[in-house]
C-alpha distance (Angstrom), angle and dihedral (degrees) to the residues before:
residue distance angle dihedral
F1 . . .
V2 3.87 . .
L3 3.87 92.7 .
D4 3.78 91.3 47.0
F5 3.89 87.7 50.8
H6 3.77 89.2 53.7
K7 3.84 95.6 50.7
Q8 3.85 90.7 47.8
T9 3.84 95.2 50.2
N10 3.87 98.5 29.6
S11 3.82 89.6 -138.5
P12 3.77 106.1 160.6
S13 3.75 90.9 -176.7
L14 3.79 94.3 66.6
F15 3.91 86.7 62.8
S16 3.81 88.3 69.0
L17 3.76 89.7 70.2
S18 3.75 114.8 115.9
R19 3.84 118.2 -109.1
K20 3.91 87.0 -112.4
K21 3.80 89.7 56.4
L22 3.82 91.2 48.5
L23 3.83 91.4 51.7
T24 3.80 87.7 48.0
L25 3.73 92.6 55.0
T26 3.72 90.3 47.6
V27 3.73 90.0 54.5
Y28 3.81 90.2 50.7
K29 3.85 89.5 54.3
E30 3.66 95.9 48.3
N31 3.77 93.6 47.6
T32 3.79 101.0 44.3
E33 3.76 97.4 100.9
E34 3.85 93.1 37.8
R35 3.86 89.1 56.5
G36 3.82 92.9 61.3
R37 3.78 93.6 51.4
A38 3.80 92.5 46.7
A39 3.83 95.0 48.4
A40 3.84 88.7 52.2
G41 3.74 89.5 55.7
M42 3.80 88.5 -113.1
D43 3.86 125.3 148.2
T44 3.79 108.3 -93.6
G45 3.88 92.9 -173.2
G46 3.78 91.9 -107.6
G47 3.74 100.1 64.3
V48 3.97 114.4 -107.6
G49 3.78 99.5 20.1
V50 3.74 124.5 -155.7
G51 3.75 142.4 -90.3
A52 3.81 129.2 28.8
G53 3.88 107.2 -110.4
A54 3.74 111.2 142.2
G55 3.86 99.3 -118.8
A56 3.79 116.7 -124.0
N57 3.74 92.4 -119.8
Y58 3.81 94.4 53.2
N59 3.69 116.1 76.8
P60 3.93 117.8 139.5
R61 3.73 104.1 -151.7
T62 3.81 105.1 178.6
V63 3.85 128.8 66.8
E64 3.80 88.2 -114.0
E65 3.83 92.0 50.4
V66 3.70 92.9 47.6
F67 3.73 89.1 48.6
R68 3.68 94.7 51.1
D69 3.81 88.4 48.7
F70 3.87 87.7 52.8
K71 3.81 94.0 50.7
G72 3.73 93.2 49.2
R73 3.75 93.6 51.8
R74 3.69 92.1 41.8
A75 3.86 91.0 55.0
G76 3.77 90.7 51.3
L77 3.65 94.6 52.0
I78 3.86 93.8 46.3
K79 3.85 86.5 50.4
A80 3.81 92.4 55.0
L81 3.83 92.6 47.2
T82 3.88 98.0 44.6
N83 3.79 120.4 17.1
D84 3.87 95.8 23.9
V85 3.84 95.9 32.2
E86 3.89 93.2 123.8
D87 3.75 92.0 53.8
F88 3.78 91.9 44.5
Y89 3.83 91.1 49.9
H90 3.75 94.3 53.4
Q91 3.93 91.0 46.0
C92 3.88 89.2 58.1
D93 3.73 95.0 73.1
P94 3.89 109.1 171.7
E95 3.74 90.5 -146.7
K96 3.75 90.0 66.2
E97 3.87 127.2 83.1
N98 3.81 121.1 -88.0
L99 3.72 107.4 -51.6
C100 3.76 133.8 -161.9
L101 3.86 133.7 -158.3
Y102 3.82 109.6 -130.5
G103 3.87 129.0 -168.6
F104 3.71 123.9 -156.8
P105 3.71 134.5 -151.7
S106 3.81 87.2 -117.9
E107 3.80 88.2 67.4
Q108 3.76 92.5 -108.6
W109 3.87 129.7 121.1
E110 3.63 138.4 -149.6
V111 3.83 139.6 -172.7
N112 3.81 110.4 -143.1
L113 3.70 145.9 134.2
P114 3.88 118.6 -70.1
A115 3.87 120.8 -91.2
E116 3.81 115.5 -80.8
E117 3.73 95.6 -138.1
V118 3.73 120.0 96.6
P119 2.87 112.1 -124.7
P120 3.82 94.0 19.9
E121 3.82 121.5 -131.7
L122 3.85 90.1 -113.9
P123 3.79 131.1 23.2
E124 3.77 109.2 -82.7
P125 3.87 124.3 -123.9
A126 3.80 120.5 -117.5
L127 3.71 112.4 -58.7
G128 3.67 125.5 -128.1
I129 3.84 101.5 16.9
N130 3.89 90.7 153.9
F131 3.81 93.6 61.6
A132 3.83 90.7 69.3
R133 3.72 97.1 43.8
D134 3.96 97.3 94.9
G135 3.67 94.9 37.7
M136 3.85 98.3 61.0
Q137 3.79 139.8 51.5
E138 3.86 106.6 -89.0
K139 3.83 93.0 -118.0
D140 3.89 93.1 48.2
W141 3.91 90.5 48.2
L142 3.86 92.0 49.8
S143 3.78 88.7 48.5
L144 3.74 90.9 51.4
V145 3.74 92.2 49.9
A146 3.90 88.7 47.8
V147 3.85 91.1 53.2
H148 3.80 91.4 53.0
S149 3.88 89.9 41.7
D150 3.80 89.1 57.6
A151 3.79 90.8 49.2
W152 3.82 90.8 50.2
L153 3.80 93.7 50.0
L154 3.81 90.7 54.5
S155 3.66 94.4 47.4
V156 3.80 92.0 50.9
A157 3.82 91.6 48.7
F158 3.71 94.2 49.2
Y159 3.79 91.6 42.1
F160 3.67 87.9 64.3
G161 3.86 91.9 45.0
A162 3.87 90.5 53.2
R163 3.75 93.1 44.4
F164 3.69 95.0 50.8
G165 3.80 96.4 39.2
F166 3.85 104.0 -109.9
D167 3.73 108.0 -174.0
K168 3.76 125.0 -140.3
A169 3.77 93.8 -83.8
D170 3.83 93.2 51.6
R171 3.77 92.0 46.4
K172 3.62 91.3 50.3
R173 3.70 91.3 48.0
L174 3.76 93.4 48.6
F175 3.84 92.0 49.8
N176 3.81 91.6 48.9
M177 3.77 90.5 51.2
I178 3.81 92.1 49.2
N179 3.87 92.1 43.5
E180 3.88 90.7 62.3
F181 3.75 88.4 73.9
P182 3.68 124.9 73.6
T183 3.79 115.7 -114.7
I184 3.72 122.4 -101.7
F185 3.76 88.1 -116.5
E186 3.75 90.1 55.9
I187 3.81 91.4 53.9
V188 3.78 96.7 44.2
S189 3.71 96.3 44.9
G190 3.79 93.0 46.4
A191 3.81 95.3 -116.8
V192 3.75 92.2 126.4
K193 3.90 90.8 61.8
K194 3.81 90.9 44.6
Q195 3.95 91.0 50.4
S196 3.71 91.4 44.7
K197 3.83 91.0 54.1
E198 3.79 91.6 45.2
K199 3.77 91.3 50.7
S200 3.71 91.6 48.0
S201 3.76 91.3 50.2
V202 3.80 92.3 46.4
S203 3.81 89.7 46.4
N204 3.79 91.8 52.4
H205 3.78 91.0 46.4
S206 3.73 92.5 49.6
S207 3.84 89.6 46.8
N208 3.78 93.0 48.5
K209 3.88 90.5 42.6
S210 3.94 89.3 49.0
K211 3.76 91.0 48.6
S212 3.90 89.6 46.6
N213 3.84 89.6 47.9
S214 3.77 90.7 45.8
K215 3.70 91.8 50.2
G216 3.76 91.0 48.3
V217 3.74 93.5 49.4
K218 3.90 90.3 47.7
E219 3.79 90.4 52.2
V220 3.77 92.7 48.4
F221 3.85 92.1 50.0
S222 3.71 89.8 45.7
A223 3.74 94.1 51.1
V224 3.73 91.8 46.8
F225 3.86 91.3 47.1
N226 3.85 93.0 48.1
L227 3.80 90.8 45.6
A228 3.82 90.8 51.0
R229 3.91 91.0 45.1
K230 3.80 94.7 46.0
S231 3.66 99.1 41.4
R232 3.79 97.7 32.8
V233 3.70 90.9 -149.1
Y234 3.71 114.1 -172.8
E235 3.72 117.0 -127.6
E236 3.74 96.6 -179.5
D237 3.80 123.0 99.9
E238 3.69 120.5 -69.9
E239 3.79 95.6 -115.9
E240 3.80 92.9 64.2
H241 3.78 92.0 54.7
G242 3.63 98.7 28.8
D243 3.85 90.4 117.0
T244 3.79 93.5 55.1
L245 3.92 107.9 113.0
C246 3.82 128.2 -162.1
G247 3.73 111.3 -110.1
A248 3.70 92.4 -136.4
C249 3.84 107.7 39.8
G250 3.89 99.0 17.5
E251 3.83 92.7 -131.2
N252 3.74 121.4 142.6
Y253 3.84 125.1 -96.6
A254 3.86 117.7 -88.6
S255 3.79 123.2 -165.8
D256 3.76 92.9 -140.7
E257 3.75 94.9 55.2
F258 3.76 128.9 84.4
W259 3.80 112.6 -113.2
I260 3.83 132.0 -176.0
C261 3.82 130.7 -164.1
C262 3.79 125.0 -141.6
D263 3.77 111.9 -122.1
I264 3.70 91.7 -150.1
C265 3.88 105.3 46.3
E266 3.72 96.6 15.0
K267 3.77 94.9 -132.4
W268 3.82 122.3 145.6
F269 3.81 123.7 -124.5
H270 3.69 136.1 -174.0
G271 3.95 105.5 -109.5
K272 3.80 87.8 -130.2
C273 3.79 94.1 50.7
V274 3.97 90.4 55.6
K275 3.75 94.2 33.9
I276 3.79 94.0 -116.2
T277 3.76 120.7 140.1
P278 3.81 125.6 -163.6
A279 3.78 91.2 -110.4
R280 3.83 92.2 51.5
A281 3.86 89.3 47.0
E282 3.72 91.0 62.1
H283 3.69 90.7 66.0
I284 3.78 97.3 47.2
K285 3.84 113.5 96.3
Q286 3.78 92.9 -172.6
Y287 3.73 124.6 11.0
K288 3.68 122.7 -145.5
C289 3.75 122.1 -170.3
P290 3.76 119.1 -129.0
S291 3.88 89.5 -102.2
C292 3.79 94.3 53.3
S293 3.77 93.7 43.2
N294 3.75 89.7 54.3
K295 3.76 92.6 50.3
R296 3.80 92.6 50.8
A297 3.83 90.1 50.1
R298 3.70 94.9 56.1
P299 3.86 114.8 95.5
């Protein structure tokens, strides 16, 4: 294929390509059709397939279809960087040509050479991920690949959105659907577990705080209610109760004074006259005025 191309174009510069490059171009040619089927999540006869070309017959056109495509590709990439990480690591040989990590709608993944087409049918993943493999800590390298994988997923999703004319509302809806999922980087780096623990801790703290606040509020209301019940303090205006007299001193009711009612004879008393303070009244379940207490005490 390459030699025929040289003869037809009479381009001597292409003959300077290394044998390895020529073999690479040959592989591109042989796999062009298979790329499309693989990218579409179609059966290539050998399982996962190769390459990442879009496939002419695979074009998600609605928000739901693009989101489904996103989820499938995302699942494949997560599988490569978590469950299948050993296999993925070995496939990213730094001695090989520029390699890319592809995720397919079928929830499968593949490490392969970039698409031959220029421009490609779909946006391409980060090129040459294999070259950095041995120059970094494995966890850091996987996190780096994860970051580029997140960027690729978004570019593919919004490529479809642009191609099929999603309006502002559709683009926003698509992004919101995507944004409900944690990023691949968050999963690979362990940030998701950390966030989950923090949220759980905050939730428990908030719950305990809420319970504590609720308890405090209940206690306050209970104290106020009991105080009002025990002391029978009049909150109405002074004119309405101006004829209320203290059972001890005989003076009139005053709204700025603490009063308490006897639960036996139901007479009202100035707190100072019977030596009862508001604080003390809170702890009295049933108040008996001095007169009623003396009556009960007699045989």
